[in-house]
N, C-alpha and C positions, 0 to 999 in steps of 0.2 A: 605583626603579620605583614608589614610593608617590606618584604624581601624583595631585593633587586638583584639582577645578574651582576656579578663582580669580576669573574675570571673564568677562563677555561684552561684546564690542565690536561696533559697526557694525549693532546690530539696530534697525530702524526702529520708530516708534510705530505700532501697528496698532489701537489702540482700548483701551477701558477708562478708568476714571476716574483722575485724578491727585490727589496729595496733597502738602502741604507740611507737614512735621513739624520744627519748629525751623528749621534752616538747610538741610534736606534735602528734595529734591523726590523723591518716590516715583512710579514709573511702571511700568506692566505692560509686559513684554517677552516676548511669547509666553507660555509657561507659567511665567515667572519674574518677579521684581520687581526693578528696579534702583533704586539710591539715588544721587542727584546732589547734592553738597554745593555749594550756591550761593556760599558764601563762600570755600571753599578750592579750588574748581574740581577736584573729584575725582568720579569715578564708580565704583561697584562694584555687583555683582549678587549677590543672596542665593543661597546654594547649595541652594535648596529648589525643587522642581518641583511644580506642580499637575497633575492628570491631563490637563487641556486648557488651552487659552489662558485666561489670567486676565482676567476681565471687570470685577470689582468688588474694590476694596481699601479698607480703613479702618483707622485707627490710633487707639490710645487717647490721651486728653489728655496723659498723661505721656510718650508716645512709646515705651513699652515693648512693648506688645502690637500685633502686626500681624495683621490678618485678611485673607486672600486667598481669593477665590471665583472659581472657573472658570465656563465656560459652562453646565455641568450643575448648578451649585449646590453642588458639593463645595468645602469650605472647609478651610483650614489656619490654625491659631493658632500664631504664631511669636513668640518673644522676640527682639526686634531686637537688643538689647544683648549677649545671650549667643549669639545666632545659633543658637538651639535650637528645634526643632519640638516644641510642646507637645501638640497635639491636632489631630485632623482628623475632621470630621463633614459631614453633608450637610443642605441646607435643603429637599431634595426638590423643587426647582423652580428656574427661572431667576431669579437675584438681579440686578437692574439697578442697585440703589443700596443703600448701607449706611452707618451712621454710629453712632459711640459717643456716649453721653450725656456732659454736661459733667463729671460725677463719674467717668465710666469704668466704671460698674457695669452698664450696659445697652447693647444694640446693637439698633438699628432696622434692619430689612432689608425691602426691597420685593421680595416674592416674587409674581411674576405681577402681578395687579392688587390684591394685598392687601399690607398692612404688618404685619410681625411684630416684637414687641419681645422680645428675648432677654436673659437674664442672663449676664454674663461670668463666666468661671471665677475662683474666689477660694479663700481659705483657710477660709471658712465654708461649712458644708454647708447646703443648702437643699433641703427636700423639698416635693413637691407643687406646684412652680411650673409654671404653664401660660402660655406666651407669648401675650399678647393679640393679636388680629388686627383691623386697621382696614380697613374697606371703605367705599368712596364714590367712588372714581375710575372713570371710564368708559374710561380708556385706561391703558397701562402706565406706572407710576411711574418716573421717571428720576432723582429726587433725594429723599433723606430727610435732614433736619437737625434736631437738638435745638436748642432756644433757650438763650440764656445768661441769667444773672441780671440783667445790665444791660438787656437787651431786655424782660424781664418787668417790671422797675421802670418803664421807659418806658411800657409798655402800661398800667400802673396809673395813671400821671399822666394818661393820655388817657381814663380811666374806661372801659377796654376789658378784655376777658377776657385773661389772661395765657396765651398758648399755650405748650405744652411741646414741641411737634412741628410741623415744617412738612413737607409732602410735595408734590411737584411731578410732574405727569404729562406725557406726550408731547403731549397736546392742548392744553397751556398752562394747565391748571387748577392753582392753588396753593391747597391746603387747610391751614387751621391747626387743630391739635388741642389740646384742653385736657384735662388729667388731674385727676379729683376722687378724693379718698380715699373709702373705703367709708363709707356713711352709718351714723351712730350709731344703734343700735336704741333705740327709745323705751322709756322705763321703763314697765313694766307696773303699776306702783303707781298705782291709781286715786285715791289720796288726794292726789296732787300738785295744787296749785292752778294757775290759768292763768299766773301770774307766773313760776312755775318752768318751765313749758312754753315760755314766750316766751324765757327766758334760754337754754334749750337750743337753741332754733331759731337764736337769735342767735349762739350760740357755733358752731353747725354752719356758718352762713353765713360766719363769719369764718375758719373752718378751710378751707372750700372756696375762698375768695378768695385765701388765702395758700399754697394747695397748689402752685400752679405756681411761685411765687416761691421756694420752698424745694427747688428742684431738686437741690441738693446732698445732701439727706438723704431724697429720695423713694425709696420702694419701689414700683416700678410693678407691683404685684400686688394683687388684691382690690378695686381701685377701678373707676372708670368713665372711659372716654374719650368725648369729645363733639366733633363737628365744629362749630366756632364761626365760622369765616370762610372765605370762598371768594374768590379773585381770579382773573382771567383775563388771559393774555398773547396778544396778537394781532399778527402781522407778515404783511403781505400777501405771498403768494407763497412763504412759508417756514414751516417747522415748528420747534417748540422741540426742541432737541437736547442741551442741557447746562445745568447750573445749579450754582451754588455760593453758600454762605451764610457771611458773616462774623459771628460771634456778638457779639463785643465792640463792633463798630460798628453792628450791625444792618443790614448791607448784603447784598442778594441780587443776584447776577450771573447772568443768563440768556443763553445762547447759542442762535443759530438756524442753520438749515441754509444760509443765504446768507452766513455769515461775520459777521453782526452780532451784538452782544451789548449788553444794557442793564444798568445799575446802578440798583437801586431801594433806597429807605430804607424799612425795616419799623419799626413795624407799620402805619404809615399808607399804605404802597405807593406812595410818590411817586418819580418817575423822576429820577435824578441825572444820568446821562449815557447817550447812545446812541452807541456807537463801533463802528468796523469795522476788522478786521485782515486782511481778504482776502475772496475770493469763495467759498472752499471751506467745507465744513460744519465747524462747531466741534464736536468730539467730546466734549471734557471741559473743565471749568473748575474752578479751585480757588483759594483765597485763602491768603496767608501768614498766620502767627499775628498779625501786627501789622496786617494788612489793607492794607498798602501795595502789595503785589505780587499780581499775578493770573497764574496759570499756565494756559496754554491748550494744548490738543492737538488736532491735526488729522490723523486717520487717512488722509485722502485725500492729504495731502502727506508723511506720515510724519515730521512735524516737531513739536518742542516749543518753546514760547515762554514766557518769563517776563517779564511786562510791568508796568511801574510806571504805574498808570492816572492818577495825579495829574499827572505830567510827560509822559505819553504817550512813554515811552522803553523800549527793551528792556534787560533785565538778562541774559537768557540766550537764545541761539538755537542749539539743537542739533538736528542732523539726521543719522541713520544712513544706511546704504545702502538705498535703496528696494527694489532688486532683490537677487538673490542675490550673495553675495561669491564671485568666481571665482578670486582669486589672493591670496596672502598671503606676506610675507617679512619677516625680522628684519633689523635693522641690525647691522653688525659688532660693536658693543659689547652688543648685546642689550637696549638701553634703549628702542628705538622699533620700531614695527610699521607696515608700509605694506600697504594693501589696495586691491585693484581689483575693481569689480563690474560687473554687467550694466547699471547705471544711467549707465555712461560716466564715473564719477568715480573719482578716486585720492584716498584719504585717508591721512594719517600720524597715528598715535596714539602717546601717551606711555604706556608700560606702567606707570609708577609711579602715575599718577592715573587712567588709563583714559579720558583726554580726547582727542578729535581737535583738533589745534591748526592744521591747515591741510587744505584741500580744493582739489584741482585738477580743474576741469571744462572742460578744453580738448578732450577727445575728444568725438567725435560719434556713437560707436558703442561697444558693450560692450568692456570692458577684459578682455584674456585673460591677460596675464602682467605681473608687476611684479618689480622687483629693486632693491636698494640698490647704489650704487657702493662699491667697496672702502674709499674714504675715509670713507663715512658721511655725506657732505655733499650728496649728490644722489640722486635716485630716478629710475628708468626705468620706462616702462610701454609695453606694446604693445596695440594695439587692432584691432578688425575694420574700423575706418575707414581702414586703410592707412598709419598713422603710428606711429612710435616716438618718444616724447617724453622729454626729460630735464628734470627739475625741480631747481631750486636750493633747498635747504632753509634757506639763509641769508637770501636775498632773496625767497623764496617766488614764484618766476616760472619760466616755461617758457623755458629759455635755448637749448634745441637741439630741432629737429624734424627727424627723419630719414624720408625717403620713398623710393620706388622710381620708376623710370622709367614703369612702367605700374602702375596701381592694383592692389593685392592685399590680402588680409585675412590679418593676422598672428595666429598662434595660439600662438607660443612666444617666449621672450626669454632672452638670457643675456649677461653681461659678463665679460670675462677678469679674472683676479686682479689684473692691473696697472691696470685701470680705463681702458684706452686703446681697446679693440675692443668693439664692440657687434654682436651677431648676433641675427637674428630669422627664424623660420620661417614660411612662408606655408601656408595651408590650401587654396588654389586652384591656384596655380602650382607647388606642391611644391618650391620653391627655398628656399635659405637666403642671406640678404643680410647683408653684412659692412660696417659703417660705422666710421669714426673718430669717437670722441666729441669730440675736441678741435675738429675741423674740420666734422663733420657730412657728410663727403664719403663717397659709396658706394665702397668698395675693391674688393669682389669679390662674385661671385654664384656659390654652389655649387649645382650641379644634378646629382643622382644619384638622388634618391627618386622613386618612383613613386606616392606617396600624400601626403596632408597631413602636414606635419612638426609633430608634436604636442608634442615635447619637445626641448629643447636645454639643454646643460650643459657648462661649461668645467671641465677637471680642475683641482684646487686648486693643484697645484705643477708642472704641466706645460703644454705648449703644445697639448694635444690638446682638440678639441671633439667631443662626443658628440651625435648626433642620432637621434631615434626617430621612426618614421613608421608609418602605417597599412599600409605595404607589407610589413609583417612583418620589417623589418630595423632594425638599429642600426649606424650608421656612425660611424667616428672620423675626424676631419679634422685635418690639420696646417695651421692657418690662417696662421700667421706665416711659414712657409717658402714657402707658395704651391704646395705639392705636391699639394693636393687630398685626395682620400679615402686613408685609410691602410688601414683594415681594415673588413670587413663582417661583422656578427654577425647570423646568420639565425635567426628564431624561427618557431614553428608558427602563431602567431595575431598579430593586430595589436598593435603596441606602443603603450602608453598613457603611460608615465612612465619617467623616468630619474633617477638620483642617483649621484654620486661619493662614495666613501668619503673622509674628510678626508685620508688620506694618499695618495690618488690611485692606489692599487694595486688597486682593485676598483671595478666598475661594476655597479649594480643596474638591472634593467629589469623592468617589469611588463607583462603581455599581457592580451588580452581573455578568455582562459579562466581568469583568476584566479591564474595562477602568477607567481612572482617568480624571475628568473634572476640569478645572480651570476657575473659575468665577470672574467677576467683581461684588462684592456684592452691589455696589452703583448704577450702571447702570443696573444691572441684566442681563449682557451679558456674553456670553461664550467666553472666551479668547482663550483657547487652549484645546486640548485633548491628553492625553498620552495613547497610546495603549499598555497596559501592560499584555494582556492575554498570550502572548507567553513568556513573561519574567517570570511570576510566574508559568507557567506550568512546570512540571517536577516531577518525582517520580511516580511510579506505585503501586497502591494498590493490595493487594493479591486477591481482589474480582474483580478487573478490567479485562474485557474481551478484552480491547484494549491496544495498546502499549502506553508508556508515551508520545510520540509525537502526537498521535491522541486522547489522552484523555485530554480534557481541560474543560470539564463540572464541574462546581463547583469550579473552580480555580479563586478566586477573592481576592481583598485586603479588608480585614476587619479592618484595622487600618492605620491611616496616621499621620505623624508628620513632621513639618517643622523644618529646622535648625534655629539657632539663628539669622542669617543674612537673612533668606528667600531664599537663593540661591539653597538649596537642599531640596528634599522631600523624606522622608523615608516611605516605604510602606511594610506591612506584612499581610499575610492572610493564606488561607488554603493550604499551600504549605510548602515545606522544604526551601524555599528561602525567604530572605528579600531583597528588591530592593531599590536602591538609585538612584534617578533621578535628572537631572539638570533642574530646573524649566524653565529657559529661552530657552534652546535648546530643551527641552522635549525629551531627550534621557537618557538611563540608563547608569549610570556611573560605577556601581559596583553591583554585586549580591553576597550576603552572604548565604552560606549554614549553617543552624543552627545546623545540626547534621549529623554525618556519621554513627550513630548507626543503624545496621541492625536488632536490636531487635525491632525497631519501623516500623510501616507500612508506606509505601510511601517514603522510602529513596532510594530504588534501582529503576534505570530506566529499568532494564531488569530483569525478574524473570526466574527462572530455569524451563524450560518446562517439565521436568520429574516430577515435583511436581504437575502438572495439571492433574486432573482426571475428570471423568464424574460427580462424586459427589461434586466436588469442589477442591480447593487447599488443598494439604496435610498439609500445614503450619497452616491451621485453624482447624485441627483435632488433638485433644490432645491424642496422642498415647503413651505417656511416661509410663513406667513401674513403677508406684508409688502405694502406698497403699492409703487407703481412706483418711487418714489424710492429706497426701500431695495433694490429689485431692480437699480437702476442703479448701486449701489455697487461699489467696486473688488473684483474677485474675483481669486484667484490660481490659476493653472493649475499643472500639475505641474512645469513648469520655473521657476516663480517669477515668471513674466511677468505683467504687469497687463493686464486686459482689461475693457472696459465693456460690460455686457450691457443695452443700452438698447432699449426698445421691445419687450420680451418679456413674456409672460404668466407669472404665478407658476406654478411647477412645471415650466416648460419649460427655463428656463436651467440650465446645468450647475453642479454644486457640487463640482467637482473640488478636491482639497486638494493643497498642495505636497508634494513627495516628500522624505523625510528622506535626506540624502546628504551627502558630504564632497567638495568639489571641490579642496581644497588643504590640505596640512599642511606645517609648517615647525618646525624645532627651533632653539631659541635657541643662540647660540654658546657660551653659558655652560653649557648642558646642564641648566639648572635648570627650564626651562619649555618648552612647545610649544604651538602654535596650530593650530587647524583651521578652515578656511572652510567652514561648514555652511549648511544652509538657514536656520536661524534667526540666523546672524550668526557672528562669529569667537569661538570658544570658546578660553579660555586655561586651561591646566592647568599647575600649578606644584608643585615640591617644597617650596617655602617657604610659610609661612602669610602670605598677603597682608594681609587685614583680619581680625585675630583679636580675640577678646573681651578687653576691658581689665578685668582684675579689680580695678583701683584705683577703678573707678566704682562705688563702694558707697553704699548709701542709709542705712545704720544704723552707728552706733558709729564715725563718722569724726571722731575728736577727737584732740588731743595726748595726752590721758590714755590713750586706747586704744593709742597708739604706745609710751608708757612701759610700760604693762602687757604689751604684746607683747615688749618688750625684757627685762622682768623675768623673763618665763617662757621666754626663749630662742627665741621665734618671731621670728627676725630678718627672714625674708622678709615676713611679714605686717606687721611694723613699717615696713619699707621701703615696702611698697605703699601703706599708709595715709598715710605721710609724703608720698609722691609725690602722692597724691590731694589732700592739703591744700595742696600747693605752697608749703610754708614752707621757705625755704632753710636756716635754722638748724636746723630739726628734721630735715631730710634729712641735714645734716652730722652731727648728733648721732647719727643712726642709723648712718651710714657709719663713724664713728670708734668706735662702741660695739660694732660687729660684730667678733668675734675674727678674726685673720688666717686661722686654719685653717677658718673658716666662709665666707670670702669666695668661694671657688670653688663651694661648694654653693649659696649664695644666688644667684649670678649664673647657674648652670646652670638653676635653676628660675624665673628671672625671665622674664616674657614678652618676646619679641623686640620688641614694639611699644614697650616702655618703655626700651629701650637708648639711643636718642638723647637722651632727656630726662635720664637719669641720667648719661650721659657729659658732657652740658653742665654739670650740677651739679659734677662732679669737676673739669672745667676751670676753673670759677670758684673752687673751693677750693684748687687746686694752688699759686697764687702766694703765698698767705698762710699756709698751714698749715705747722707744723714736721714733720708726719708724712708726709714725702714718700713714703717707702717704702710705707706703707699705701695712700696714694692711688694710687700706680703699680700696686700689686697689683690694685686694682679696675679700673684702666683695662686692664691686661693680660688680665684674665679677661673683661671685656666684649668686647674686640676678638677674643679667640680664640673665644668662645662664640657671638657675635651678629655677627661681622664680615660674614658673607654676607648676613644680613638687613638690615644697614645699608647694604651695597653695593647691594642691590636697591631700597632706599628712600633713595637718595643725596640726594634733595632735602630730606628731613627731617633726615638726619644730618649734612649739609654744614656748617650753622652750628656745631654741636657739635664736629665734627672741626676746623674752622678755629680755633675757641677753644682746643681742646686743643693744636693745633700751636703756637699763639702762646704758650701757658703753658709748654710744654715747651722752646721755644726760649728763652724768658726765663730759665727755671730752668737750662738748660745754659749760658747765658751767665754767669749769676751763680756757678755752682759751677765752671765751667771754669777761670777765672783763679785762683780760690782753690786749686783742686786742683793746677794746674800749678806754682804758686809754692811749694807745700808737698809736692811729690810724694815727695821723699826723706824728709822728716820723717814723712809718713804711713806710708812703708814701715818706718821705724824704729820708730814707735809700734806698728805691727802686730807687729813682732818683739817689743817690750816686753810686748805684751799676753799673749804666751805665758808670759813670765816671771812676770807678776802672778798667774797661776793657782796658782803654787807658793808665793806669799808676797811681801811687799814687800821690795825690796833696793835698794841704792844702786849705781848704775852710773856709771863714769867712762870717758869716751870722748874721744879727741882729735878736734878738727874738722879740716877740710881744711887750715887754716893752721898746724896744729901746736899750737894753743892748747888748753887744757883746758876742757871744758864740763862742768858738774855737772848731772846729771839726777836729780831726786828722784822716785821712783815709790813710791806708797803705795796699798795696796788698802783699800777701805772696804766694809763690809757695810751694807746698808739694811734696813728693817724687813721681817719676815716673808718674802714670796715673792719680792721683787725684790732683786737684787744688782747693784751698779754699781761699775765700776772707774774711778777718777778719776786721771788722770796730769797732774801739774803740771810743766811744763818751764820751767826758768830758764836762759837763755843768758848766760854771763859776758860783760861788755862788754869791748871792746878798749881798750887804753890810749890816752890822748890824744884821745879823741872823746867829748864829752858827748851829742851827738845820737845816736851809735850806742849809747851807754849807755842813753839814754832809750828808744831803739827796741828795745833788747835785753831790756827788762823786760816783754816781752809774755808773757802767760799764756793758755793754750788749755786748755779742758776737753773731753776727748773721752769721750763716753758709749758 
């Protein structure tokens, strides 16, 4: 039951600035921040939420601190490596741009038309610091960048002032700011001569000229800021929309509303390139640390691009679902996820890395249902365009398209457990169509419902098909025998969702009044009812005239899913909650809130009464002071649909927000995770820690001496973690063999799961050459028993180590197998002798199988102090008349 948020999939880019830190691209996704690794092709989302949509993010030069700022200026300070929230505060205004200084001690933020410089949190206390404010722009600043030492040196060669800060506003004005330290007070001693005064003035000028070049040791307090240079960017018919600065190369990239962007060399402001990537507005720009890549974001397209500007080629092109995700389903093995959305696209995701590896765009209308084939090699989707399509996940193509004689709109889909029959329900003709997946031929049409067929589901181990409709009935059908309807289960309200228990002995249905009914499908009897109307109620819409406690109309479960063992039932619907119920006790075990984003409608339980007027809520009136172009930007209605309000006056266009809701839920076949198709994307919750903090990533005392000290003090876990951080194979082996056998289980139990594949690979390398086979196998056994599930979920990372381990074990078995089989009886005899050696050494004479006598000399030896070892020397008497047998008979074997 301890499910935790693990990732967010399918969320489109809606705005905010982009950042590249190391090999990771940071992008705002709603009120969260996602991380895309450009080299390993993985995507993850930080488990922290701002109060509203994130507009501005900035990261420290060392990549540890992340500052996220939402639309209202509320900020979160996050430690990225530890995934810990350190602090939250507010700028008391809208922040459109922010940037860390090169040394990471200061943060410059564009608040309104002003620029503030803040000190970052640290271990030293600072009193009386007041953030300086820079004023000079006539429009809103959209970019703030500190300069680098290299750029300051180049400015000195050109006999120019060395700027410490660049700011760029929406009207295309680029301002260069120079910082001067506090002037030295003149000595009041009147006895100084003119020569001494001249020396003081010269020293002051030298100090002022070097101030900006010493940015690594600057303390931006007590000094003076001066506007030294101004530049202007002009683009006919377009406005400046984004900017990025590369400090090492001194290159500035500016983007415009017509899709063009320019690369300029600073500080002389010469144009390098003028390029275009499309016709839509460029919302954000950022450089990679090396300056070779440029990341671009377009909110109008919901797309992210990473572009290599020298070769003019794409490095990454990622796009989520532009509209709401309407359906979600897991693959049979739980490693993939398929989603369908209102943008008429079907996407397949890899859960291990969070990446979409294929997108099918064959539908021409919103997708209403998706499903995996039982084999896991095909995906099916139903759409309002009147087609059911089957996609091959091996060749990535649409290999089957199923249609009807007359055009209809499909609202539900299901496939039988054998993978041969596909059924789809229509929302206009109220019929159920049956096709053969192999041939694509229409086999039958089931007509009995009097309303839209909103849900279809095959029984897991039977030939029954259950269908739910808005006509307040659930019907079961025997599709394979052709007998038509079997039973009719009547409800008091419209049926919205269906789900079979994995054993096929129970059928769950949800209705419009918020109730969940549990049926016996064989006897057609009602077993129990779950009253979930109050459980799902919560959140007040801006248009509601009643409080959240009294408003329960329309709150119902629209999607159901059983757990793998059938003990729990997951339900989601038109609310900000997803509920989990105990089926036997019929009680709610836990309620998950899918989002805390106040930018969505229906998240708050209490609204501000001052925003309520006779004309309606002020939140629904667009009274922002924007130009016509900003008014024409894409807005979202309550259903998540896109609309363009062009040619309207400011204050007249509606300002409706998307409604927080869940359109589909799915539980993984493994039972370790579940997914919810929500307004913000597909939320993944898991019992396992997906991306956990790596405690081996230490910054201090990571030396071989530290490993030896930890071993000497008995801190075996710390010694192993530091050795893994150093990645020294010999040092890791030393720690493994120095750990006592009785401590192996404890060390493995406290070892982070993310380190298990790497340690398993080291053990696989050591196994073929080490004489301590039993000790190594004890490590392997403990790792597999403790972290086997984690390695199974991260099969891609653990596969190389598991293959190497399998190869090493196979070689070891082959080497020992022949030796053990040839000496099986000798080993049994020696084991018997071992019992006699405990009572003292003695001489044993025994006849062999041929009746000859063999002399066995057994002697016990005691070694020093703590260790005792019994050595048995076996001498087999040779047979007469054979020198070869006599030579081979003089074999000696020591057994410890």
